[in-house]
N, C-alpha and C positions, 0 to 999 in steps of 0.2 A: 208766203215765207220770209222769213227775217236772218240775214245775216249780220255777223258783225266781226272786224280785222280790228286782230290783236299785232301789234309789232314787239318784236321780242329781242331784244338786243344779245347776243349771242358770243362768246369765247367760244370755235368749235370745238378749240382744245383742251375747258375746263369747263365749260355748262350742261354737260350732258345731262346730267342730275337734277340739274336746274330745269329744263325743257320736258324731261320729263315728267316731273311734277308738276309745270306750269299743266301741262295736256291734258294726264290725269286729273285736274280738278274743274279742269271745262265742263260745262252740264252739258252741252248740245255736242254737235257732230263734226269733226273736223273734216272741211271739204280739201282744203289744200294749203301746203305749204309752201311759199314762196323764198328764197335766199335771195336776198342782197349782195351779189358779187362784184367785188372791188377789184378794179385790173392794177392798180397802183401799192406798190411797188411791187407785190407779186398776188396771183386771186387769191382772197380769201373771204370769207363771209362776216360782215360785220351785224348780221341783223335778219331775221328771217317774219317775212306776214303769213298770220296764221291765220285762215277765214274759218268761221266758225257758222256751222248751220245753227239757228236757233227753232 
């Protein structure tokens, strides 16, 4: 079994369609989506890691 991890830079308020398009173009199965939550100055997500099973 092989896995690939993708880093996807994201602005949660603007990039919903961009994320949908990226996920729909993946060949394998999405195993997990892991958000990177930054605590300063307010909590927000600046990128997500997407684990794909090939």
